[in-house]
PDB file of N, CA, C and O in Angstrom:
ATOM      1  N   MET A   1     105.428  61.934  63.356  1.00  0.00           N
ATOM      2  CA  MET A   1     106.173  63.071  63.064  1.00  0.00           C
ATOM      3  C   MET A   1     105.334  64.071  64.133  1.00  0.00           C
ATOM      4  O   MET A   1     105.950  64.509  65.105  1.00  0.00           O
ATOM      5  N   VAL A   2     104.399  64.305  64.001  1.00  0.00           N
ATOM      6  CA  VAL A   2     103.671  65.417  64.851  1.00  0.00           C
ATOM      7  C   VAL A   2     103.857  65.146  66.180  1.00  0.00           C
ATOM      8  O   VAL A   2     103.965  66.050  67.009  1.00  0.00           O
ATOM      9  N   ALA A   3     103.917  63.640  66.542  1.00  0.00           N
ATOM     10  CA  ALA A   3     103.772  63.616  67.824  1.00  0.00           C
ATOM     11  C   ALA A   3     105.101  63.724  68.309  1.00  0.00           C
ATOM     12  O   ALA A   3     105.203  64.024  69.498  1.00  0.00           O
ATOM     13  N   LEU A   4     106.158  63.544  67.650  1.00  0.00           N
ATOM     14  CA  LEU A   4     107.618  63.689  67.965  1.00  0.00           C
ATOM     15  C   LEU A   4     107.989  65.120  68.030  1.00  0.00           C
ATOM     16  O   LEU A   4     108.705  65.471  68.967  1.00  0.00           O
ATOM     17  N   GLY A   5     107.553  66.093  67.060  1.00  0.00           N
ATOM     18  CA  GLY A   5     107.431  67.298  67.173  1.00  0.00           C
ATOM     19  C   GLY A   5     106.813  68.152  68.681  1.00  0.00           C
ATOM     20  O   GLY A   5     107.327  69.112  69.255  1.00  0.00           O
ATOM     21  N   THR A   6     105.459  67.346  69.055  1.00  0.00           N
ATOM     22  CA  THR A   6     105.011  67.958  70.282  1.00  0.00           C
ATOM     23  C   THR A   6     105.533  67.507  71.641  1.00  0.00           C
ATOM     24  O   THR A   6     105.560  68.179  72.672  1.00  0.00           O
ATOM     25  N   THR A   7     106.029  65.996  71.428  1.00  0.00           N
ATOM     26  CA  THR A   7     106.534  65.713  72.515  1.00  0.00           C
ATOM     27  C   THR A   7     107.765  66.282  73.189  1.00  0.00           C
ATOM     28  O   THR A   7     108.071  66.304  74.381  1.00  0.00           O
ATOM     29  N   CYS A   8     108.686  66.951  71.606  1.00  0.00           N
ATOM     30  CA  CYS A   8     110.169  67.213  72.418  1.00  0.00           C
ATOM     31  C   CYS A   8     110.280  68.859  72.027  1.00  0.00           C
ATOM     32  O   CYS A   8     110.889  69.698  72.691  1.00  0.00           O
ATOM     33  N   GLY A   9     109.676  69.050  71.018  1.00  0.00           N
ATOM     34  CA  GLY A   9     109.279  70.484  70.717  1.00  0.00           C
ATOM     35  C   GLY A   9     108.891  71.566  71.848  1.00  0.00           C
ATOM     36  O   GLY A   9     109.728  72.264  72.419  1.00  0.00           O
ATOM     37  N   PHE A  10     107.504  71.607  72.092  1.00  0.00           N
ATOM     38  CA  PHE A  10     107.158  72.346  73.319  1.00  0.00           C
ATOM     39  C   PHE A  10     107.773  72.475  74.556  1.00  0.00           C
ATOM     40  O   PHE A  10     108.002  73.585  75.036  1.00  0.00           O
ATOM     41  N   PRO A  11     108.189  70.975  75.360  1.00  0.00           N
ATOM     42  CA  PRO A  11     108.806  71.290  76.598  1.00  0.00           C
ATOM     43  C   PRO A  11     110.517  72.229  75.898  1.00  0.00           C
ATOM     44  O   PRO A  11     110.957  73.299  76.319  1.00  0.00           O
ATOM     45  N   THR A  12     110.986  71.548  75.025  1.00  0.00           N
ATOM     46  CA  THR A  12     111.942  72.460  74.737  1.00  0.00           C
ATOM     47  C   THR A  12     111.905  73.963  74.722  1.00  0.00           C
ATOM     48  O   THR A  12     112.652  74.608  75.457  1.00  0.00           O
ATOM     49  N   LEU A  13     110.949  74.604  73.800  1.00  0.00           N
ATOM     50  CA  LEU A  13     110.621  75.599  74.309  1.00  0.00           C
ATOM     51  C   LEU A  13     109.879  76.626  75.566  1.00  0.00           C
ATOM     52  O   LEU A  13     109.841  77.839  75.773  1.00  0.00           O
ATOM     53  N   VAL A  14     109.442  75.642  76.112  1.00  0.00           N
ATOM     54  CA  VAL A  14     109.162  75.951  77.813  1.00  0.00           C
ATOM     55  C   VAL A  14     110.241  76.201  78.211  1.00  0.00           C
ATOM     56  O   VAL A  14     110.483  77.365  78.532  1.00  0.00           O
ATOM     57  N   ILE A  15     111.133  75.308  78.310  1.00  0.00           N
ATOM     58  CA  ILE A  15     112.487  75.251  79.253  1.00  0.00           C
ATOM     59  C   ILE A  15     113.313  76.461  78.685  1.00  0.00           C
ATOM     60  O   ILE A  15     113.908  77.120  79.537  1.00  0.00           O
ATOM     61  N   THR A  16     113.441  76.860  77.355  1.00  0.00           N
ATOM     62  CA  THR A  16     114.260  77.699  76.560  1.00  0.00           C
ATOM     63  C   THR A  16     113.460  79.309  77.410  1.00  0.00           C
ATOM     64  O   THR A  16     114.231  80.045  78.026  1.00  0.00           O
ATOM     65  N   LEU A  17     112.097  79.644  77.347  1.00  0.00           N
ATOM     66  CA  LEU A  17     111.713  80.670  77.733  1.00  0.00           C
ATOM     67  C   LEU A  17     111.759  80.653  79.050  1.00  0.00           C
ATOM     68  O   LEU A  17     111.159  81.616  79.527  1.00  0.00           O
ATOM     69  N   ILE A  18     112.232  79.941  79.837  1.00  0.00           N
ATOM     70  CA  ILE A  18     111.939  80.021  81.351  1.00  0.00           C
ATOM     71  C   ILE A  18     113.323  80.614  81.694  1.00  0.00           C
ATOM     72  O   ILE A  18     113.538  81.577  82.431  1.00  0.00           O
ATOM     73  N   ALA A  19     114.624  79.524  80.721  1.00  0.00           N
ATOM     74  CA  ALA A  19     115.490  79.980  81.009  1.00  0.00           C
ATOM     75  C   ALA A  19     115.851  81.573  80.869  1.00  0.00           C
ATOM     76  O   ALA A  19     116.438  82.118  81.803  1.00  0.00           O
ATOM     77  N   VAL A  20     115.480  82.351  79.643  1.00  0.00           N
ATOM     78  CA  VAL A  20     115.896  83.381  79.308  1.00  0.00           C
ATOM     79  C   VAL A  20     114.986  84.174  80.525  1.00  0.00           C
ATOM     80  O   VAL A  20     115.532  85.129  81.078  1.00  0.00           O
ATOM     81  N   ALA A  21     113.520  83.762  80.970  1.00  0.00           N
ATOM     82  CA  ALA A  21     113.180  84.849  82.064  1.00  0.00           C
ATOM     83  C   ALA A  21     114.092  84.676  83.059  1.00  0.00           C
ATOM     84  O   ALA A  21     114.260  85.687  83.742  1.00  0.00           O
ATOM     85  N   CYS A  22     114.702  83.770  83.347  1.00  0.00           N
ATOM     86  CA  CYS A  22     115.456  83.801  84.957  1.00  0.00           C
ATOM     87  C   CYS A  22     116.581  84.343  84.306  1.00  0.00           C
ATOM     88  O   CYS A  22     117.138  84.860  85.274  1.00  0.00           O
ATOM     89  N   SER A  23     117.088  84.512  83.626  1.00  0.00           N
ATOM     90  CA  SER A  23     118.418  85.768  83.346  1.00  0.00           C
ATOM     91  C   SER A  23     118.211  86.713  83.175  1.00  0.00           C
ATOM     92  O   SER A  23     119.018  87.616  83.397  1.00  0.00           O
ATOM     93  N   GLN A  24     116.924  86.907  82.664  1.00  0.00           N
ATOM     94  CA  GLN A  24     116.598  88.371  82.817  1.00  0.00           C
ATOM     95  C   GLN A  24     115.848  88.983  84.050  1.00  0.00           C
ATOM     96  O   GLN A  24     115.606  90.185  84.161  1.00  0.00           O
ATOM     97  N   PHE A  25     115.496  87.988  84.996  1.00  0.00           N
ATOM     98  CA  PHE A  25     115.564  88.300  86.349  1.00  0.00           C
ATOM     99  C   PHE A  25     116.844  88.699  87.490  1.00  0.00           C
ATOM    100  O   PHE A  25     117.004  89.502  88.409  1.00  0.00           O
ATOM    101  N   GLU A  26     117.512  87.770  86.914  1.00  0.00           N
ATOM    102  CA  GLU A  26     119.349  88.163  87.142  1.00  0.00           C
ATOM    103  C   GLU A  26     119.692  89.312  87.047  1.00  0.00           C
ATOM    104  O   GLU A  26     120.263  89.977  87.911  1.00  0.00           O
ATOM    105  N   LYS A  27     119.304  89.709  85.763  1.00  0.00           N
ATOM    106  CA  LYS A  27     120.322  91.381  85.368  1.00  0.00           C
ATOM    107  C   LYS A  27     119.202  91.903  86.002  1.00  0.00           C
ATOM    108  O   LYS A  27     119.707  92.884  86.547  1.00  0.00           O
ATOM    109  N   VAL A  28     117.941  91.919  86.325  1.00  0.00           N
ATOM    110  CA  VAL A  28     117.285  93.187  87.451  1.00  0.00           C
ATOM    111  C   VAL A  28     118.016  93.090  88.558  1.00  0.00           C
ATOM    112  O   VAL A  28     118.723  94.019  88.946  1.00  0.00           O
ATOM    113  N   LYS A  29     117.908  91.853  89.229  1.00  0.00           N
ATOM    114  CA  LYS A  29     118.358  91.834  90.455  1.00  0.00           C
ATOM    115  C   LYS A  29     119.763  92.208  90.575  1.00  0.00           C
ATOM    116  O   LYS A  29     120.004  92.967  91.514  1.00  0.00           O
ATOM    117  N   ALA A  30     120.805  91.832  89.802  1.00  0.00           N
ATOM    118  CA  ALA A  30     122.241  92.792  89.552  1.00  0.00           C
ATOM    119  C   ALA A  30     122.137  94.058  89.762  1.00  0.00           C
ATOM    120  O   ALA A  30     122.721  94.593  90.705  1.00  0.00           O
ATOM    121  N   ALA A  31     121.087  94.974  88.589  1.00  0.00           N
ATOM    122  CA  ALA A  31     121.056  95.988  88.508  1.00  0.00           C
ATOM    123  C   ALA A  31     120.433  96.740  89.688  1.00  0.00           C
ATOM    124  O   ALA A  31     120.933  97.845  89.901  1.00  0.00           O
ATOM    125  N   ILE A  32     119.497  96.376  90.449  1.00  0.00           N
ATOM    126  CA  ILE A  32     119.051  96.954  91.560  1.00  0.00           C
ATOM    127  C   ILE A  32     120.099  96.493  92.342  1.00  0.00           C
ATOM    128  O   ILE A  32     120.086  97.494  93.057  1.00  0.00           O
ATOM    129  N   LEU A  33     121.064  95.779  92.849  1.00  0.00           N
ATOM    130  CA  LEU A  33     121.881  96.023  93.981  1.00  0.00           C
ATOM    131  C   LEU A  33     123.058  96.933  93.513  1.00  0.00           C
ATOM    132  O   LEU A  33     123.738  97.476  94.383  1.00  0.00           O
ATOM    133  N   ASP A  34     123.322  97.119  92.294  1.00  0.00           N
ATOM    134  CA  ASP A  34     124.116  97.892  92.051  1.00  0.00           C
ATOM    135  C   ASP A  34     124.244  99.403  92.149  1.00  0.00           C
ATOM    136  O   ASP A  34     125.179 100.163  92.403  1.00  0.00           O
ATOM    137  N   ILE A  35     122.642  99.595  91.780  1.00  0.00           N
ATOM    138  CA  ILE A  35     122.194 100.960  92.227  1.00  0.00           C
ATOM    139  C   ILE A  35     122.163 101.157  93.518  1.00  0.00           C
ATOM    140  O   ILE A  35     122.401 102.326  93.822  1.00  0.00           O
ATOM    141  N   ARG A  36     121.912 100.295  94.580  1.00  0.00           N
ATOM    142  CA  ARG A  36     122.003 100.237  96.119  1.00  0.00           C
ATOM    143  C   ARG A  36     123.035 100.385  96.571  1.00  0.00           C
ATOM    144  O   ARG A  36     123.048 101.057  97.603  1.00  0.00           O
ATOM    145  N   GLN A  37     124.421  99.841  96.041  1.00  0.00           N
ATOM    146  CA  GLN A  37     125.613  99.940  96.157  1.00  0.00           C
ATOM    147  C   GLN A  37     125.898 101.328  95.703  1.00  0.00           C
ATOM    148  O   GLN A  37     126.625 101.928  96.496  1.00  0.00           O
ATOM    149  N   GLN A  38     125.637 101.822  94.949  1.00  0.00           N
ATOM    150  CA  GLN A  38     126.104 103.338  94.369  1.00  0.00           C
ATOM    151  C   GLN A  38     125.407 104.012  95.170  1.00  0.00           C
ATOM    152  O   GLN A  38     126.123 104.839  95.733  1.00  0.00           O
ATOM    153  N   HIS A  39     124.013 104.075  95.601  1.00  0.00           N
ATOM    154  CA  HIS A  39     123.456 105.080  96.424  1.00  0.00           C
ATOM    155  C   HIS A  39     124.037 104.771  97.508  1.00  0.00           C
ATOM    156  O   HIS A  39     123.740 105.789  98.133  1.00  0.00           O
ATOM    157  N   MET A  40     124.812 103.982  98.440  1.00  0.00           N
ATOM    158  CA  MET A  40     124.995 103.976  99.720  1.00  0.00           C
ATOM    159  C   MET A  40     126.465 104.702  99.771  1.00  0.00           C
ATOM    160  O   MET A  40     126.802 105.487 100.657  1.00  0.00           O
ATOM    161  N   THR A  41     127.403 104.239  98.495  1.00  0.00           N
ATOM    162  CA  THR A  41     128.538 104.856  98.219  1.00  0.00           C
ATOM    163  C   THR A  41     128.105 106.389  98.224  1.00  0.00           C
ATOM    164  O   THR A  41     128.725 107.034  99.069  1.00  0.00           O
ATOM    165  N   SER A  42     127.372 106.973  97.631  1.00  0.00           N
ATOM    166  CA  SER A  42     127.296 108.219  97.410  1.00  0.00           C
ATOM    167  C   SER A  42     126.682 109.270  98.270  1.00  0.00           C
ATOM    168  O   SER A  42     126.804 110.481  98.088  1.00  0.00           O
ATOM    169  N   GLN A  43     125.892 108.587  99.393  1.00  0.00           N
ATOM    170  CA  GLN A  43     125.260 109.006 100.527  1.00  0.00           C
ATOM    171  C   GLN A  43     126.303 108.997 101.692  1.00  0.00           C
ATOM    172  O   GLN A  43     126.047 109.672 102.689  1.00  0.00           O
ATOM    173  N   GLN A  44     127.163 108.463 101.647  1.00  0.00           N
ATOM    174  CA  GLN A  44     128.678 108.755 102.244  1.00  0.00           C
ATOM    175  C   GLN A  44     129.184 109.796 102.101  1.00  0.00           C
ATOM    176  O   GLN A  44     129.647 110.329 103.109  1.00  0.00           O
ATOM    177  N   GLY A  45     129.257 110.264 101.221  1.00  0.00           N
ATOM    178  CA  GLY A  45     130.066 111.654 100.955  1.00  0.00           C
ATOM    179  C   GLY A  45     129.154 112.743 100.661  1.00  0.00           C
ATOM    180  O   GLY A  45     129.697 113.791 100.311  1.00  0.00           O
ATOM    181  N   VAL A  46     127.715 112.725 100.733  1.00  0.00           N
ATOM    182  CA  VAL A  46     126.709 113.914 100.809  1.00  0.00           C
ATOM    183  C   VAL A  46     126.787 114.451 101.918  1.00  0.00           C
ATOM    184  O   VAL A  46     126.839 113.771 102.943  1.00  0.00           O
ATOM    185  N   GLU A  47     126.807 115.673 101.927  1.00  0.00           N
ATOM    186  CA  GLU A  47     126.433 116.842 102.973  1.00  0.00           C
ATOM    187  C   GLU A  47     125.501 117.632 102.625  1.00  0.00           C
ATOM    188  O   GLU A  47     124.798 118.212 103.452  1.00  0.00           O
ATOM    189  N   ASP A  48     125.392 117.740 101.551  1.00  0.00           N
ATOM    190  CA  ASP A  48     125.185 119.440 100.957  1.00  0.00           C
ATOM    191  C   ASP A  48     123.217 118.640 100.678  1.00  0.00           C
ATOM    192  O   ASP A  48     123.008 117.519 100.213  1.00  0.00           O
ATOM    193  N   GLU A  49     122.170 119.592 101.110  1.00  0.00           N
ATOM    194  CA  GLU A  49     121.190 119.193 101.053  1.00  0.00           C
ATOM    195  C   GLU A  49     120.916 119.234  99.616  1.00  0.00           C
ATOM    196  O   GLU A  49     120.317 118.201  99.314  1.00  0.00           O
ATOM    197  N   LYS A  50     121.106 120.010  98.579  1.00  0.00           N
ATOM    198  CA  LYS A  50     120.720 119.873  97.499  1.00  0.00           C
ATOM    199  C   LYS A  50     121.385 118.645  96.577  1.00  0.00           C
ATOM    200  O   LYS A  50     120.738 117.972  95.774  1.00  0.00           O
ATOM    201  N   MET A  51     122.810 118.495  96.857  1.00  0.00           N
ATOM    202  CA  MET A  51     123.593 117.212  96.228  1.00  0.00           C
ATOM    203  C   MET A  51     122.661 115.900  96.857  1.00  0.00           C
ATOM    204  O   MET A  51     122.753 114.861  96.202  1.00  0.00           O
ATOM    205  N   HIS A  52     121.919 115.871  97.874  1.00  0.00           N
ATOM    206  CA  HIS A  52     121.212 114.812  98.593  1.00  0.00           C
ATOM    207  C   HIS A  52     120.310 114.631  97.662  1.00  0.00           C
ATOM    208  O   HIS A  52     120.297 113.535  97.101  1.00  0.00           O
ATOM    209  N   THR A  53     119.033 115.983  97.148  1.00  0.00           N
ATOM    210  CA  THR A  53     117.789 115.789  96.605  1.00  0.00           C
ATOM    211  C   THR A  53     118.337 115.329  95.343  1.00  0.00           C
ATOM    212  O   THR A  53     117.781 114.274  95.039  1.00  0.00           O
ATOM    213  N   VAL A  54     119.346 115.744  94.337  1.00  0.00           N
ATOM    214  CA  VAL A  54     119.595 114.858  93.246  1.00  0.00           C
ATOM    215  C   VAL A  54     120.251 113.529  93.336  1.00  0.00           C
ATOM    216  O   VAL A  54     120.083 112.671  92.469  1.00  0.00           O
ATOM    217  N   THR A  55     120.842 113.391  94.164  1.00  0.00           N
ATOM    218  CA  THR A  55     121.605 111.911  94.170  1.00  0.00           C
ATOM    219  C   THR A  55     119.921 111.075  94.578  1.00  0.00           C
ATOM    220  O   THR A  55     119.983 110.000  93.982  1.00  0.00           O
ATOM    221  N   ASN A  56     119.000 111.130  95.069  1.00  0.00           N
ATOM    222  CA  ASN A  56     117.978 110.570  95.150  1.00  0.00           C
ATOM    223  C   ASN A  56     116.879 110.588  93.893  1.00  0.00           C
ATOM    224  O   ASN A  56     116.007 109.790  93.548  1.00  0.00           O
ATOM    225  N   ARG A  57     117.258 111.669  93.454  1.00  0.00           N
ATOM    226  CA  ARG A  57     116.230 111.757  91.844  1.00  0.00           C
ATOM    227  C   ARG A  57     117.026 110.881  90.640  1.00  0.00           C
ATOM    228  O   ARG A  57     116.412 110.421  89.677  1.00  0.00           O
ATOM    229  N   ASP A  58     118.105 110.759  90.782  1.00  0.00           N
ATOM    230  CA  ASP A  58     119.306 109.662  90.196  1.00  0.00           C
ATOM    231  C   ASP A  58     118.858 107.968  90.617  1.00  0.00           C
ATOM    232  O   ASP A  58     118.776 106.857  90.094  1.00  0.00           O
ATOM    233  N   LEU A  59     118.711 108.453  91.538  1.00  0.00           N
ATOM    234  CA  LEU A  59     118.319 106.938  92.442  1.00  0.00           C
ATOM    235  C   LEU A  59     117.045 106.247  92.082  1.00  0.00           C
ATOM    236  O   LEU A  59     116.828 105.044  91.936  1.00  0.00           O
ATOM    237  N   GLN A  60     116.336 107.167  91.985  1.00  0.00           N
ATOM    238  CA  GLN A  60     114.455 107.120  91.322  1.00  0.00           C
ATOM    239  C   GLN A  60     114.594 106.508  90.114  1.00  0.00           C
ATOM    240  O   GLN A  60     114.379 105.319  89.882  1.00  0.00           O
ATOM    241  N   ALA A  61     115.085 107.631  89.086  1.00  0.00           N
ATOM    242  CA  ALA A  61     115.200 107.059  87.882  1.00  0.00           C
ATOM    243  C   ALA A  61     115.981 105.823  87.707  1.00  0.00           C
ATOM    244  O   ALA A  61     115.526 104.993  86.920  1.00  0.00           O
ATOM    245  N   LYS A  62     116.865 105.620  88.195  1.00  0.00           N
ATOM    246  CA  LYS A  62     117.620 104.118  88.108  1.00  0.00           C
ATOM    247  C   LYS A  62     116.453 103.359  88.342  1.00  0.00           C
ATOM    248  O   LYS A  62     116.024 102.671  87.415  1.00  0.00           O
ATOM    249  N   LEU A  63     115.718 103.372  89.707  1.00  0.00           N
ATOM    250  CA  LEU A  63     115.215 102.467  89.973  1.00  0.00           C
ATOM    251  C   LEU A  63     113.929 102.203  89.233  1.00  0.00           C
ATOM    252  O   LEU A  63     113.408 101.088  89.264  1.00  0.00           O
ATOM    253  N   ASN A  64     113.281 103.475  88.399  1.00  0.00           N
ATOM    254  CA  ASN A  64     112.054 103.135  87.319  1.00  0.00           C
ATOM    255  C   ASN A  64     112.725 102.788  86.331  1.00  0.00           C
ATOM    256  O   ASN A  64     111.913 102.658  85.415  1.00  0.00           O
ATOM    257  N   ALA A  65     114.047 102.488  85.860  1.00  0.00           N
ATOM    258  CA  ALA A  65     114.368 102.073  84.469  1.00  0.00           C
ATOM    259  C   ALA A  65     114.249 100.364  84.939  1.00  0.00           C
ATOM    260  O   ALA A  65     113.630  99.562  84.239  1.00  0.00           O
ATOM    261  N   CYS A  66     114.936  99.975  86.215  1.00  0.00           N
ATOM    262  CA  CYS A  66     114.604  98.692  86.654  1.00  0.00           C
ATOM    263  C   CYS A  66     113.219  98.186  86.497  1.00  0.00           C
ATOM    264  O   CYS A  66     112.828  97.263  85.782  1.00  0.00           O
ATOM    265  N   ILE A  67     112.564  98.940  87.276  1.00  0.00           N
ATOM    266  CA  ILE A  67     110.842  98.366  86.951  1.00  0.00           C
ATOM    267  C   ILE A  67     110.429  98.368  85.439  1.00  0.00           C
ATOM    268  O   ILE A  67     109.883  97.410  84.891  1.00  0.00           O
ATOM    269  N   ARG A  68     110.708  99.395  84.907  1.00  0.00           N
ATOM    270  CA  ARG A  68     110.071  99.332  83.334  1.00  0.00           C
ATOM    271  C   ARG A  68     110.747  97.863  82.479  1.00  0.00           C
ATOM    272  O   ARG A  68     110.291  97.278  81.497  1.00  0.00           O
ATOM    273  N   ASN A  69     111.810  97.614  83.174  1.00  0.00           N
ATOM    274  CA  ASN A  69     112.740  96.309  82.339  1.00  0.00           C
ATOM    275  C   ASN A  69     112.166  95.156  82.957  1.00  0.00           C
ATOM    276  O   ASN A  69     112.103  94.086  82.352  1.00  0.00           O
ATOM    277  N   HIS A  70     111.524  95.381  84.727  1.00  0.00           N
ATOM    278  CA  HIS A  70     110.841  93.934  84.890  1.00  0.00           C
ATOM    279  C   HIS A  70     109.495  93.918  84.114  1.00  0.00           C
ATOM    280  O   HIS A  70     109.235  92.906  83.463  1.00  0.00           O
ATOM    281  N   GLN A  71     108.528  95.064  84.130  1.00  0.00           N
ATOM    282  CA  GLN A  71     107.542  95.132  83.545  1.00  0.00           C
ATOM    283  C   GLN A  71     108.064  94.640  82.026  1.00  0.00           C
ATOM    284  O   GLN A  71     107.357  93.804  81.464  1.00  0.00           O
ATOM    285  N   LYS A  72     108.961  94.997  81.510  1.00  0.00           N
ATOM    286  CA  LYS A  72     108.829  94.503  80.098  1.00  0.00           C
ATOM    287  C   LYS A  72     108.752  92.736  79.942  1.00  0.00           C
ATOM    288  O   LYS A  72     108.015  92.117  79.174  1.00  0.00           O
ATOM    289  N   ILE A  73     109.873  92.091  81.039  1.00  0.00           N
ATOM    290  CA  ILE A  73     110.399  91.056  81.115  1.00  0.00           C
ATOM    291  C   ILE A  73     108.682  89.913  81.528  1.00  0.00           C
ATOM    292  O   ILE A  73     108.350  88.759  81.257  1.00  0.00           O
ATOM    293  N   MET A  74     108.051  91.036  82.260  1.00  0.00           N
ATOM    294  CA  MET A  74     106.663  90.100  82.679  1.00  0.00           C
ATOM    295  C   MET A  74     105.719  89.813  81.462  1.00  0.00           C
ATOM    296  O   MET A  74     104.868  88.925  81.427  1.00  0.00           O
ATOM    297  N   ALA A  75     106.099  90.990  80.160  1.00  0.00           N
ATOM    298  CA  ALA A  75     104.745  90.898  79.512  1.00  0.00           C
ATOM    299  C   ALA A  75     104.879  90.081  78.339  1.00  0.00           C
ATOM    300  O   ALA A  75     103.899  89.854  77.630  1.00  0.00           O
TER     301      ALA A  75
END
């Protein structure tokens, strides 16, 4: 009984954890692509230097959030 649990249970657990990690990486990738798209769109309309600085700060905050999420996934 223990051998069956070890033989089937452990690989199933590993596969599940890998699937969860992969889905989290896909979420991070989608978030980064979304940030990039929003930044490119907002840069097209920005001509004022002050607005440009605010936009860059917003971009940096979003990227930092993605990095923190990635670090949580890796932990």
